[in-house]
N, C-alpha and C positions, 0 to 999 in steps of 0.2 A: 503494500500499499504506499502510496506517495503521500508525503506530508505537504500541507498547504504552506505556501511561501507567504510570509507576511512582510510588509514593507514598513520602515519606520515612518511615522507620520510626524511632520514638522508642524509645530504649533504656529498657525498663522498670526495669532495674537502676540507672539513673542517679539517679532521684528517691529510690529506696530507699537507695542508698548515701550520698546527701546527708543524708537523714533520719537514718541511723545515725551519720554524722559529727557531726551536731548533737547527737544523744544522747550520744555519747561525750564531746563537749566539755562539755556540761552536767554530765555525771557527773564529769568531771575537775575542774570548777570547784567543785562541791559538795564533792568529796573534799578539795580545798585549803582551803575554808572550814572543814570539820570538823576537819582537822588543825590549822589555826590556833586553833580553838576549844579543842581538847584541849591544845595547847601553852600557851595563856594560862591555862587551868584549872590545869594542873600548875605553871606558873611563879608565878602570882599568888595561887593559892588561891581558894576558891569565893566568899568574901565580897568580895575585891577584884574578882574577875572580874565578879560581878553589879553592883558599883558602876560599873565601866568600861562595861559594857553599858548600864546605866540612864543614865549621863551621855551616852553616845552617842545614845541614843534621844531623850533630852530636848534635846540639841543640834539634832536634826533638826526638831523641832517647836517 
């Protein structure tokens, strides 16, 4: 008698949940960046804020 062959089933929810977790992580990271931006804006004012950003960009290049 021949045995039935079974194939491994891949959970289709597995990759979708990983994608959702990555999306939530990216969203949380962007939210933290935006909160930091708003905090700097209110703390330092717009002129100082733009000077700090320009100095940071100039430092990178």
